[in-house]
C-alpha positions in Angstrom: 14.0 -14.5 67.0 17.5 -15.6 67.8 20.4 -16.0 65.4 21.8 -19.5 65.2 25.5 -19.7 64.5 26.5 -22.4 62.1 29.8 -24.1 63.1 32.7 -23.9 60.7 34.1 -27.1 59.2 37.3 -28.5 60.7 40.8 -27.6 59.5 41.1 -29.6 56.2 38.3 -27.5 54.8 39.0 -23.8 54.5 36.6 -21.1 55.6 35.1 -21.1 52.1 34.6 -24.8 51.6 36.5 -28.0 51.0 38.4 -26.7 47.9 39.6 -23.5 49.5 43.2 -24.7 50.0 43.5 -25.9 46.4 42.7 -22.5 45.0 44.2 -19.2 46.0 43.8 -19.9 49.7 46.5 -20.3 52.4 49.6 -22.1 51.2 48.8 -21.8 47.5 48.3 -25.6 47.1 46.6 -25.2 43.8 49.7 -23.7 42.2 52.0 -26.4 43.5 49.6 -29.1 42.3 49.4 -27.5 38.9 53.2 -27.4 38.6 53.4 -31.0 39.7 50.9 -32.1 37.0 52.9 -30.1 34.4 56.1 -31.8 35.4 54.5 -35.3 35.3 53.1 -34.6 31.8 56.5 -33.3 30.6 58.2 -36.4 32.0 55.7 -38.6 30.2 56.2 -36.8 26.9 60.0 -37.1 27.2 59.7 -40.8 28.0 57.4 -41.4 25.0 59.9 -39.6 22.7 62.8 -41.7 24.1 60.9 -44.9 23.6 60.0 -43.9 20.1 63.6 -43.0 19.3 64.9 -46.3 20.6 62.3 -48.3 18.6 63.0 -46.3 15.5 66.7 -46.8 16.0 66.2 -50.6 16.3 64.0 -50.8 13.2 65.6 -48.1 11.1 69.1 -48.8 12.4 69.3 -51.8 10.1 69.9 -49.3 7.3 72.4 -47.2 9.1 74.3 -50.1 10.8 73.4 -52.7 8.2 76.5 -52.3 6.1 78.8 -52.8 9.1 76.8 -55.9 10.1 77.1 -57.1 6.5 80.8 -56.5 6.4 81.2 -58.4 9.7 79.3 -61.3 8.2 81.3 -61.1 5.0 84.6 -61.2 7.0 83.3 -64.2 8.9 82.4 -66.0 5.7 85.9 -65.3 4.3 87.5 -66.6 7.5 85.4 -69.8 7.5 86.3 -70.3 3.8 82.8 -70.1 2.6 83.8 -67.6 -0.1 87.1 -67.0 -2.0 89.1 -63.8 -1.8 87.9 -62.6 -5.3 84.2 -63.0 -4.3 85.0 -61.3 -1.0 86.6 -58.2 -2.7 83.7 -57.9 -5.1 81.1 -58.1 -2.4 83.0 -55.8 -0.1 83.2 -53.2 -2.9 79.5 -53.4 -3.4 78.8 -52.9 0.3 81.2 -50.0 0.8 79.9 -48.2 -2.3 76.4 -48.2 -0.8 77.3 -46.2 2.3 
């Protein structure tokens, strides 16, 4: 009986099968791919945190920047003549005592 030699697969497949180059085979492609996936996941986490922070700043920012907006509106109302100076000073003292 003769031994039949089975041909090896072409280059993209390593000598141990199609996933040889993604493991610990030549070039260490598996380690590079793993690092790439970790970097992508980290970038997505950072992006999600930044988006949450911006949304929270817009929604919650009304409390932190609300008094300055209120003072700006109060100054505009005084300039237009909608309120008198006594009313202005009373409202301004209320707004500045809250911050």
